[in-house]
N, CA and C atoms as a LAMMPS dump frame, in Angstrom:
ITEM: TIMESTEP
0
ITEM: NUMBER OF ATOMS
540
ITEM: BOX BOUNDS ff ff ff
-5.0000000000000000e+02 5.0000000000000000e+02
-5.0000000000000000e+02 5.0000000000000000e+02
-5.0000000000000000e+02 5.0000000000000000e+02
ITEM: ATOMS id mol type element x y z
1 1 1 N -288.627 -137.428 484.967
2 1 2 C -288.865 -138.682 485.636
3 1 3 C -288.706 -139.719 484.725
4 2 1 N -287.736 -140.834 485.035
5 2 2 C -287.728 -141.979 484.246
6 2 3 C -287.824 -143.074 485.199
7 3 1 N -288.403 -144.166 484.644
8 3 2 C -288.466 -145.414 485.308
9 3 3 C -287.434 -146.278 485.217
10 4 1 N -286.856 -146.866 486.126
11 4 2 C -285.541 -147.437 486.127
12 4 3 C -285.676 -148.899 485.44
13 5 1 N -286.819 -149.498 485.575
14 5 2 C -286.859 -150.744 484.765
15 5 3 C -287.066 -150.576 483.398
16 6 1 N -287.676 -149.561 482.998
17 6 2 C -287.807 -149.278 481.713
18 6 3 C -286.496 -149.06 480.976
19 7 1 N -285.684 -148.192 481.67
20 7 2 C -284.548 -147.769 481.289
21 7 3 C -283.475 -149.035 481.09
22 8 1 N -283.531 -149.841 482.12
23 8 2 C -282.667 -150.978 482.02
24 8 3 C -283.251 -151.939 480.714
25 9 1 N -284.498 -152.093 480.524
26 9 2 C -284.897 -152.716 479.393
27 9 3 C -284.432 -152.163 478.011
28 10 1 N -284.593 -150.701 478.045
29 10 2 C -284.107 -150.135 476.844
30 10 3 C -282.545 -150.228 476.817
31 11 1 N -281.808 -150.379 477.766
32 11 2 C -280.318 -150.45 477.756
33 11 3 C -280.11 -151.968 477.29
34 12 1 N -280.771 -152.794 477.709
35 12 2 C -280.412 -154.187 477.395
36 12 3 C -280.57 -154.383 475.925
37 13 1 N -281.725 -153.978 475.385
38 13 2 C -282.221 -154.058 473.976
39 13 3 C -281.209 -153.349 473.292
40 14 1 N -280.676 -152.157 473.625
41 14 2 C -279.723 -151.347 472.816
42 14 3 C -278.367 -152.093 472.751
43 15 1 N -278.027 -152.722 473.857
44 15 2 C -276.605 -153.439 474.046
45 15 3 C -276.809 -154.699 473.102
46 16 1 N -277.903 -155.148 472.887
47 16 2 C -278.053 -156.478 472.147
48 16 3 C -278.275 -156.207 470.657
49 17 1 N -278.405 -154.913 470.389
50 17 2 C -278.654 -154.594 468.949
51 17 3 C -277.233 -154.163 468.323
52 18 1 N -276.937 -154.971 467.364
53 18 2 C -275.434 -154.926 466.786
54 18 3 C -275.24 -153.723 466.04
55 19 1 N -276.295 -152.713 465.886
56 19 2 C -276.096 -151.509 465.262
57 19 3 C -275.609 -150.427 466.325
58 20 1 N -275.927 -150.575 467.673
59 20 2 C -275.589 -149.687 468.731
60 20 3 C -274.702 -150.097 469.703
61 21 1 N -274.878 -151.407 470.308
62 21 2 C -274.288 -151.936 471.262
63 21 3 C -274.204 -151.198 472.612
64 22 1 N -273.066 -150.635 473.084
65 22 2 C -273.123 -149.848 474.22
66 22 3 C -273.011 -148.279 474.08
67 23 1 N -273.21 -147.902 472.658
68 23 2 C -273.028 -146.708 472.069
69 23 3 C -273.863 -145.73 472.9
70 24 1 N -275.183 -146.209 472.947
71 24 2 C -276.218 -145.059 473.748
72 24 3 C -276.359 -145.337 475.069
73 25 1 N -275.59 -146.323 475.658
74 25 2 C -275.938 -146.591 477.128
75 25 3 C -275.055 -145.604 477.927
76 26 1 N -275.615 -145.045 479.017
77 26 2 C -275.036 -144.14 479.876
78 26 3 C -273.785 -144.889 480.439
79 27 1 N -272.68 -144.117 480.424
80 27 2 C -271.203 -144.654 480.788
81 27 3 C -271.276 -145.19 482.234
82 28 1 N -272.184 -144.544 483.022
83 28 2 C -272.208 -145.221 484.513
84 28 3 C -272.971 -146.541 484.509
85 29 1 N -273.634 -146.814 483.649
86 29 2 C -274.477 -148.054 483.502
87 29 3 C -273.68 -149.253 482.804
88 30 1 N -272.919 -148.994 482.065
89 30 2 C -272.315 -150.044 481.264
90 30 3 C -271.918 -151.38 482.092
91 31 1 N -271.096 -151.002 483.217
92 31 2 C -270.782 -152.163 483.868
93 31 3 C -271.956 -153.171 484.49
94 32 1 N -272.983 -152.312 484.845
95 32 2 C -274.106 -152.992 485.228
96 32 3 C -274.871 -153.793 484.174
97 33 1 N -274.843 -153.037 483.016
98 33 2 C -275.413 -153.762 481.878
99 33 3 C -274.717 -155.015 481.602
100 34 1 N -273.33 -154.972 481.373
101 34 2 C -272.596 -155.931 481.225
102 34 3 C -272.735 -157.24 481.967
103 35 1 N -272.847 -156.801 483.405
104 35 2 C -272.991 -157.889 484.455
105 35 3 C -274.365 -158.541 484.18
106 36 1 N -275.569 -157.638 483.873
107 36 2 C -276.779 -158.201 483.686
108 36 3 C -276.808 -159.339 482.381
109 37 1 N -276.15 -158.731 481.321
110 37 2 C -276.003 -159.599 480.263
111 37 3 C -275.333 -160.982 480.603
112 38 1 N -274.379 -160.836 481.145
113 38 2 C -273.628 -162.245 481.725
114 38 3 C -274.542 -163.133 482.642
115 39 1 N -275.157 -162.434 483.538
116 39 2 C -276.08 -163.206 484.355
117 39 3 C -277.369 -163.741 483.727
118 40 1 N -277.824 -163.156 482.587
119 40 2 C -278.81 -163.684 481.773
120 40 3 C -278.43 -164.699 480.876
121 41 1 N -277.231 -164.418 480.319
122 41 2 C -276.572 -165.506 479.598
123 41 3 C -276.528 -166.828 480.344
124 42 1 N -275.936 -166.75 481.583
125 42 2 C -275.917 -167.837 482.448
126 42 3 C -277.226 -168.71 482.75
127 43 1 N -278.191 -167.686 482.961
128 43 2 C -279.558 -168.438 483.03
129 43 3 C -280.049 -168.964 481.819
130 44 1 N -279.762 -168.367 480.681
131 44 2 C -280.286 -169.028 479.503
132 44 3 C -279.616 -170.351 479.254
133 45 1 N -278.28 -170.351 479.593
134 45 2 C -277.628 -171.677 479.415
135 45 3 C -278.145 -172.873 480.398
136 46 1 N -278.615 -172.366 481.812
137 46 2 C -279.037 -173.418 482.49
138 46 3 C -280.418 -173.902 482.068
139 47 1 N -281.18 -172.859 481.445
140 47 2 C -282.417 -173.35 480.993
141 47 3 C -282.27 -174.222 479.697
142 48 1 N -281.172 -174.038 479.029
143 48 2 C -280.999 -174.855 477.817
144 48 3 C -280.643 -176.207 478.323
145 49 1 N -279.789 -176.285 479.376
146 49 2 C -279.57 -177.718 479.846
147 49 3 C -280.757 -178.306 480.383
148 50 1 N -281.505 -177.647 481.263
149 50 2 C -282.55 -178.181 481.734
150 50 3 C -283.676 -178.756 480.879
151 51 1 N -283.707 -178.067 479.792
152 51 2 C -284.784 -178.417 478.758
153 51 3 C -284.397 -179.378 477.868
154 52 1 N -282.908 -179.718 477.806
155 52 2 C -282.629 -180.506 476.678
156 52 3 C -283.166 -181.911 476.996
157 53 1 N -283.416 -182.728 475.976
158 53 2 C -283.876 -184.087 476.172
159 53 3 C -282.921 -185.11 476.796
160 54 1 N -283.267 -185.791 477.549
161 54 2 C -282.418 -186.888 478.081
162 54 3 C -281.84 -187.8 477.28
163 55 1 N -280.618 -188.208 477.204
164 55 2 C -279.922 -189.185 476.413
165 55 3 C -280.349 -190.534 476.52
166 56 1 N -280.872 -190.927 477.694
167 56 2 C -281.279 -192.376 477.931
168 56 3 C -282.696 -192.357 477.8
169 57 1 N -283.311 -193.165 476.93
170 57 2 C -284.774 -193.314 476.71
171 57 3 C -285.204 -194.719 477.19
172 58 1 N -286.461 -194.791 477.582
173 58 2 C -286.974 -196.095 477.774
174 58 3 C -287.102 -197.004 476.453
175 59 1 N -286.715 -198.326 476.538
176 59 2 C -286.62 -198.821 475.153
177 59 3 C -288.127 -198.946 474.579
178 60 1 N -289.098 -198.92 475.496
179 60 2 C -290.53 -198.987 474.821
180 60 3 C -291.049 -197.755 474.305
181 61 1 N -290.501 -196.709 474.853
182 61 2 C -290.795 -195.438 474.338
183 61 3 C -290.007 -194.902 473.259
184 62 1 N -288.824 -195.315 473.183
185 62 2 C -287.607 -194.766 472.243
186 62 3 C -288.163 -195.203 470.678
187 63 1 N -288.239 -194.405 469.741
188 63 2 C -288.493 -194.776 468.441
189 63 3 C -287.401 -195.751 467.916
190 64 1 N -287.707 -196.582 467.11
191 64 2 C -286.807 -197.466 466.608
192 64 3 C -285.874 -196.74 465.445
193 65 1 N -284.68 -196.774 465.937
194 65 2 C -283.7 -196.268 465.071
195 65 3 C -283.024 -197.182 464.02
196 66 1 N -282.707 -196.453 462.856
197 66 2 C -281.919 -197.561 461.982
198 66 3 C -280.457 -197.762 462.381
199 67 1 N -280.139 -198.943 462.211
200 67 2 C -278.798 -199.192 462.551
201 67 3 C -277.662 -198.804 461.427
202 68 1 N -276.819 -198.063 461.823
203 68 2 C -275.874 -197.65 460.874
204 68 3 C -274.808 -198.807 460.588
205 69 1 N -274.381 -198.905 459.319
206 69 2 C -273.496 -199.831 459.041
207 69 3 C -272.206 -199.486 459.406
208 70 1 N -271.465 -200.231 459.973
209 70 2 C -270.149 -200.014 460.34
210 70 3 C -269.201 -200.02 459.352
211 71 1 N -268.38 -198.932 459.194
212 71 2 C -267.61 -198.642 458.256
213 71 3 C -266.185 -199.511 458.512
214 72 1 N -265.752 -200.261 457.379
215 72 2 C -264.59 -200.85 457.553
216 72 3 C -263.382 -200.112 457.761
217 73 1 N -262.504 -200.367 458.483
218 73 2 C -261.296 -199.589 458.78
219 73 3 C -260.061 -200.453 458.484
220 74 1 N -259.201 -199.734 457.954
221 74 2 C -257.947 -200.22 457.573
222 74 3 C -256.942 -200.15 458.637
223 75 1 N -255.738 -200.765 458.382
224 75 2 C -254.579 -200.892 459.478
225 75 3 C -254.106 -199.309 459.648
226 76 1 N -254.299 -198.313 458.718
227 76 2 C -253.948 -196.872 458.757
228 76 3 C -254.771 -196.196 460.065
229 77 1 N -255.93 -196.788 460.187
230 77 2 C -256.898 -196 461.299
231 77 3 C -256.294 -196.081 462.594
232 78 1 N -255.384 -197.234 462.835
233 78 2 C -254.84 -197.416 464.259
234 78 3 C -253.889 -196.211 464.348
235 79 1 N -253.27 -195.837 463.183
236 79 2 C -252.117 -194.808 463.405
237 79 3 C -252.489 -193.371 463.534
238 80 1 N -253.817 -193.188 463.201
239 80 2 C -254.398 -191.699 463.093
240 80 3 C -254.116 -191.193 464.466
241 81 1 N -253.792 -189.938 464.525
242 81 2 C -253.665 -189.019 465.802
243 81 3 C -254.86 -188.182 465.947
244 82 1 N -255.496 -188.515 467.02
245 82 2 C -256.719 -187.519 467.297
246 82 3 C -256.184 -186.369 468.039
247 83 1 N -256.852 -185.205 467.447
248 83 2 C -256.445 -183.781 467.993
249 83 3 C -257.782 -183.208 468.37
250 84 1 N -257.584 -182.464 469.625
251 84 2 C -258.761 -181.93 470.275
252 84 3 C -258.975 -180.516 469.309
253 85 1 N -260.024 -180.164 469.215
254 85 2 C -260.343 -178.835 468.394
255 85 3 C -259.906 -177.767 469.066
256 86 1 N -260.06 -177.838 470.519
257 86 2 C -259.834 -176.699 471.474
258 86 3 C -258.108 -176.641 471.568
259 87 1 N -257.625 -175.535 471.484
260 87 2 C -256.184 -175.332 471.456
261 87 3 C -255.771 -175.421 472.99
262 88 1 N -256.411 -174.919 473.872
263 88 2 C -255.993 -174.879 475.246
264 88 3 C -256.905 -175.703 475.989
265 89 1 N -256.7 -175.434 477.443
266 89 2 C -257.731 -176.159 478.157
267 89 3 C -259.033 -175.504 478.275
268 90 1 N -259.963 -176.569 478.426
269 90 2 C -261.529 -175.783 478.261
270 90 3 C -261.759 -174.786 479.373
271 91 1 N -262.468 -173.759 478.779
272 91 2 C -262.777 -172.593 479.652
273 91 3 C -263.944 -172.951 480.582
274 92 1 N -263.809 -172.327 481.78
275 92 2 C -264.881 -172.38 482.71
276 92 3 C -265.985 -171.661 482.285
277 93 1 N -267.185 -172 482.703
278 93 2 C -268.526 -171.314 482.357
279 93 3 C -268.411 -169.927 482.332
280 94 1 N -268.095 -169.283 483.398
281 94 2 C -268.08 -167.764 483.402
282 94 3 C -267.034 -167.257 482.687
283 95 1 N -265.975 -167.81 482.24
284 95 2 C -265.019 -167.42 481.394
285 95 3 C -265.556 -167.378 480.016
286 96 1 N -266.235 -168.448 479.623
287 96 2 C -266.875 -168.732 478.167
288 96 3 C -267.859 -167.518 478.158
289 97 1 N -268.725 -167.315 479.102
290 97 2 C -269.568 -166.296 478.878
291 97 3 C -268.938 -164.872 478.695
292 98 1 N -268.022 -164.655 479.537
293 98 2 C -267.325 -163.245 479.43
294 98 3 C -266.661 -163.195 478.029
295 99 1 N -265.98 -164.151 477.679
296 99 2 C -265.287 -164.108 476.206
297 99 3 C -266.391 -164.077 475.103
298 100 1 N -267.436 -164.563 475.135
299 100 2 C -268.616 -164.441 474.242
300 100 3 C -269.098 -162.963 474.166
301 101 1 N -269.314 -162.474 475.309
302 101 2 C -269.82 -161.195 475.531
303 101 3 C -268.718 -160.03 475.093
304 102 1 N -267.479 -160.201 475.508
305 102 2 C -266.509 -159.208 475.077
306 102 3 C -266.269 -159.29 473.478
307 103 1 N -266.213 -160.436 472.997
308 103 2 C -265.992 -160.672 471.623
309 103 3 C -267.039 -159.975 470.811
310 104 1 N -268.291 -160.09 471.105
311 104 2 C -269.696 -159.426 470.671
312 104 3 C -269.235 -158.04 470.807
313 105 1 N -268.913 -157.354 471.711
314 105 2 C -268.791 -155.97 472.056
315 105 3 C -267.576 -155.359 471.312
316 106 1 N -266.605 -156.218 471.053
317 106 2 C -265.581 -155.652 470.275
318 106 3 C -265.757 -155.761 468.707
319 107 1 N -266.572 -156.497 468.323
320 107 2 C -266.773 -156.568 467.001
321 107 3 C -267.415 -155.219 466.342
322 108 1 N -267.113 -155.15 464.995
323 108 2 C -267.65 -153.903 464.517
324 108 3 C -269.121 -153.649 464.557
325 109 1 N -269.532 -152.571 464.755
326 109 2 C -271.131 -152.247 464.638
327 109 3 C -271.554 -152.451 463.411
328 110 1 N -272.797 -152.711 463.316
329 110 2 C -273.507 -153.05 462.04
330 110 3 C -273.949 -151.657 461.489
331 111 1 N -274.136 -151.579 460.234
332 111 2 C -274.626 -150.458 459.634
333 111 3 C -275.951 -150.208 460.011
334 112 1 N -276.431 -148.976 459.991
335 112 2 C -277.677 -148.651 460.528
336 112 3 C -278.934 -149.059 459.708
337 113 1 N -278.713 -149.257 458.362
338 113 2 C -279.59 -149.683 457.382
339 113 3 C -279.883 -151.15 457.402
340 114 1 N -278.899 -152.009 458
341 114 2 C -278.911 -153.435 458.153
342 114 3 C -279.88 -153.822 459.052
343 115 1 N -280.363 -154.998 458.847
344 115 2 C -281.43 -155.766 459.845
345 115 3 C -280.569 -156.576 460.833
346 116 1 N -280.878 -156.037 462.114
347 116 2 C -279.915 -156.605 463.289
348 116 3 C -280.504 -158.095 463.376
349 117 1 N -281.831 -158.522 463.167
350 117 2 C -282.243 -159.831 463.336
351 117 3 C -281.59 -160.74 462.396
352 118 1 N -281.525 -160.35 461.115
353 118 2 C -280.767 -161.245 460.241
354 118 3 C -279.306 -161.445 460.576
355 119 1 N -278.741 -160.189 461.093
356 119 2 C -277.248 -160.452 461.427
357 119 3 C -277.177 -161.408 462.653
358 120 1 N -278.293 -161.304 463.672
359 120 2 C -278.174 -162.368 464.787
360 120 3 C -278.414 -163.855 464.081
361 121 1 N -279.171 -164.014 463.166
362 121 2 C -279.475 -165.3 462.617
363 121 3 C -278.111 -165.733 461.879
364 122 1 N -277.256 -164.788 461.287
365 122 2 C -276.166 -165.369 460.693
366 122 3 C -274.999 -165.596 461.79
367 123 1 N -275.095 -164.85 462.804
368 123 2 C -274.001 -164.85 464.006
369 123 3 C -274.357 -165.857 465.12
370 124 1 N -275.485 -166.648 464.799
371 124 2 C -275.938 -167.451 465.917
372 124 3 C -274.982 -168.492 466.319
373 125 1 N -274.123 -168.983 465.58
374 125 2 C -273.191 -169.977 465.883
375 125 3 C -271.946 -169.474 466.689
376 126 1 N -271.758 -168.112 466.316
377 126 2 C -270.56 -167.525 467.087
378 126 3 C -270.929 -167.127 468.3
379 127 1 N -272.197 -166.585 468.576
380 127 2 C -272.619 -166.122 469.803
381 127 3 C -273.956 -166.859 470.205
382 128 1 N -273.865 -167.963 470.624
383 128 2 C -275.157 -168.947 470.902
384 128 3 C -275.99 -168.238 472.02
385 129 1 N -275.441 -167.929 473.134
386 129 2 C -276.221 -167.381 474.191
387 129 3 C -276.594 -166.118 474.025
388 130 1 N -275.858 -165.059 473.367
389 130 2 C -276.319 -163.922 473.268
390 130 3 C -277.476 -163.732 472.172
391 131 1 N -277.378 -164.73 471.137
392 131 2 C -278.366 -164.822 470.232
393 131 3 C -279.816 -165.11 470.663
394 132 1 N -279.849 -165.86 471.828
395 132 2 C -280.938 -166.31 472.591
396 132 3 C -281.54 -164.936 473.31
397 133 1 N -280.567 -164.236 473.982
398 133 2 C -280.984 -162.97 474.461
399 133 3 C -281.49 -162.051 473.587
400 134 1 N -280.884 -161.85 472.37
401 134 2 C -281.246 -160.811 471.356
402 134 3 C -282.652 -161.295 471.041
403 135 1 N -283.024 -162.489 470.699
404 135 2 C -284.433 -162.768 470.388
405 135 3 C -285.386 -162.446 471.338
406 136 1 N -284.93 -162.533 472.809
407 136 2 C -285.743 -162.209 473.821
408 136 3 C -286.089 -160.587 473.652
409 137 1 N -285.003 -159.743 473.602
410 137 2 C -285.082 -158.479 473.782
411 137 3 C -285.469 -157.583 472.575
412 138 1 N -285.03 -158.184 471.343
413 138 2 C -285.256 -157.337 470.174
414 138 3 C -286.58 -157.945 469.477
415 139 1 N -287.488 -158.67 470.12
416 139 2 C -288.732 -158.805 469.593
417 139 3 C -289.711 -157.867 469.792
418 140 1 N -289.293 -156.964 470.755
419 140 2 C -290.347 -155.75 471.161
420 140 3 C -290.411 -154.862 469.895
421 141 1 N -291.634 -154.4 469.591
422 141 2 C -291.665 -153.542 468.518
423 141 3 C -291.144 -152.113 468.988
424 142 1 N -290.412 -151.366 468.168
425 142 2 C -289.862 -150.085 468.63
426 142 3 C -290.869 -148.99 468.563
427 143 1 N -291.916 -149.1 467.826
428 143 2 C -292.887 -148.083 467.566
429 143 3 C -294.327 -148.627 467.62
430 144 1 N -295.107 -147.643 467.811
431 144 2 C -296.559 -148.064 467.722
432 144 3 C -297.419 -147.433 466.651
433 145 1 N -296.524 -147.496 465.313
434 145 2 C -297.02 -146.812 464.219
435 145 3 C -298.167 -147.476 463.529
436 146 1 N -298.173 -148.694 463.705
437 146 2 C -299.16 -149.651 463.134
438 146 3 C -300.467 -149.418 463.677
439 147 1 N -300.66 -149.168 465.186
440 147 2 C -301.714 -148.898 465.68
441 147 3 C -302.21 -147.571 465.417
442 148 1 N -301.24 -146.515 465.271
443 148 2 C -301.534 -145.12 464.978
444 148 3 C -302.21 -145.109 463.793
445 149 1 N -301.807 -145.938 462.638
446 149 2 C -302.348 -145.931 461.289
447 149 3 C -303.72 -146.275 461.437
448 150 1 N -304.042 -147.339 462.117
449 150 2 C -305.515 -147.861 462.444
450 150 3 C -306.259 -146.758 462.947
451 151 1 N -305.784 -146.12 463.925
452 151 2 C -306.692 -144.882 464.422
453 151 3 C -306.828 -143.891 463.557
454 152 1 N -305.818 -143.594 462.675
455 152 2 C -306.043 -142.478 461.736
456 152 3 C -306.892 -142.953 460.53
457 153 1 N -306.954 -144.216 460.34
458 153 2 C -308.057 -144.622 459.491
459 153 3 C -309.415 -144.727 459.941
460 154 1 N -309.615 -145.007 461.213
461 154 2 C -310.731 -144.797 461.871
462 154 3 C -311.397 -143.316 461.8
463 155 1 N -310.337 -142.354 462.007
464 155 2 C -310.621 -141.084 462.071
465 155 3 C -311.208 -140.505 460.885
466 156 1 N -310.436 -141.094 459.641
467 156 2 C -310.911 -140.812 458.237
468 156 3 C -312.391 -141.348 457.814
469 157 1 N -312.688 -142.429 458.497
470 157 2 C -314.035 -143.149 458.213
471 157 3 C -315.055 -142.255 458.971
472 158 1 N -314.903 -142.02 460.225
473 158 2 C -315.9 -141.372 460.963
474 158 3 C -315.607 -139.839 460.933
475 159 1 N -316.282 -139.35 460.161
476 159 2 C -316.203 -137.859 459.917
477 159 3 C -317.391 -136.965 460.426
478 160 1 N -317.56 -135.715 460.281
479 160 2 C -318.605 -135.09 460.807
480 160 3 C -319.943 -135.541 460.062
481 161 1 N -319.764 -135.957 458.618
482 161 2 C -320.904 -136.225 457.965
483 161 3 C -321.334 -137.843 458.208
484 162 1 N -320.435 -138.606 458.789
485 162 2 C -320.68 -139.849 459.083
486 162 3 C -320.548 -140.206 460.581
487 163 1 N -320.911 -139.323 461.467
488 163 2 C -320.946 -139.394 462.872
489 163 3 C -321.792 -140.451 463.465
490 164 1 N -322.813 -140.703 462.639
491 164 2 C -323.944 -141.596 463.366
492 164 3 C -323.789 -143.169 463.132
493 165 1 N -322.574 -143.355 462.521
494 165 2 C -322.255 -144.782 462.156
495 165 3 C -322.212 -145.646 463.643
496 166 1 N -322.724 -146.782 463.534
497 166 2 C -322.773 -147.7 464.808
498 166 3 C -321.258 -148.227 464.745
499 167 1 N -320.762 -148.695 465.898
500 167 2 C -319.574 -149.144 466.17
501 167 3 C -319.141 -150.249 465.487
502 168 1 N -319.997 -151.194 465.305
503 168 2 C -319.77 -152.478 464.468
504 168 3 C -319.663 -152.042 462.956
505 169 1 N -320.36 -151.235 462.362
506 169 2 C -320.215 -150.731 461.078
507 169 3 C -318.838 -150.08 460.958
508 170 1 N -318.28 -149.353 461.996
509 170 2 C -317.116 -148.642 461.739
510 170 3 C -315.965 -149.685 461.96
511 171 1 N -316.083 -150.688 462.672
512 171 2 C -315.07 -151.758 462.917
513 171 3 C -314.932 -152.515 461.612
514 172 1 N -316.196 -152.829 460.858
515 172 2 C -316.108 -153.336 459.606
516 172 3 C -315.454 -152.588 458.563
517 173 1 N -315.615 -151.166 458.499
518 173 2 C -315.098 -150.411 457.417
519 173 3 C -313.546 -150.164 457.76
520 174 1 N -313.353 -150.09 459.028
521 174 2 C -311.85 -149.994 459.266
522 174 3 C -311.12 -151.308 458.857
523 175 1 N -311.666 -152.399 459.145
524 175 2 C -311.172 -153.683 458.731
525 175 3 C -311.024 -153.719 457.08
526 176 1 N -312.025 -153.294 456.441
527 176 2 C -311.915 -153.449 455.046
528 176 3 C -311.006 -152.488 454.396
529 177 1 N -310.795 -151.266 455.055
530 177 2 C -309.974 -150.266 454.587
531 177 3 C -308.513 -150.733 454.74
532 178 1 N -308.294 -151.288 455.812
533 178 2 C -306.763 -151.838 456.269
534 178 3 C -306.456 -153.175 455.486
535 179 1 N -307.394 -153.985 455.018
536 179 2 C -307.273 -155.186 454.581
537 179 3 C -307.55 -155.445 453.272
538 180 1 N -307.891 -154.457 452.517
539 180 2 C -308.11 -154.639 450.927
540 180 3 C -307 -153.872 450.073
């Protein structure tokens, strides 16, 4: 018995991990995961636009900015040809999202020993929307080993010979054992 919401969460986290991508996602679910990634990228983009500060500020509330000195231009500046950085027509929003996702999925997978969060930090400029999603899904700890260690320490402290310790003393001893 599997919970579908949990499975979708795990599939999304796996897809955003550059070590795995869609490698461990069920083949039947790959299309739906790609669609969900695209939809969430679109929602992240609209959130970024809505939360962006407004360009126009009230003169009373705007901080005083230093005026930049105007650089003197020579006669040659009139003959400069300006070129657009984009080679073709600008992509539509949906196309840009699809291109970003497909580009990410087609890149080589990361070595299993490398840190995926470091990779996302370095690739943030290439995949800006996906990096925001990765921050959302990869922040979840994969194991509960730290809590298991605390319980193990508590079990070592409260033994048969020390079973009459009060809970406050046990808490203090566990704290001291884990923090010294």
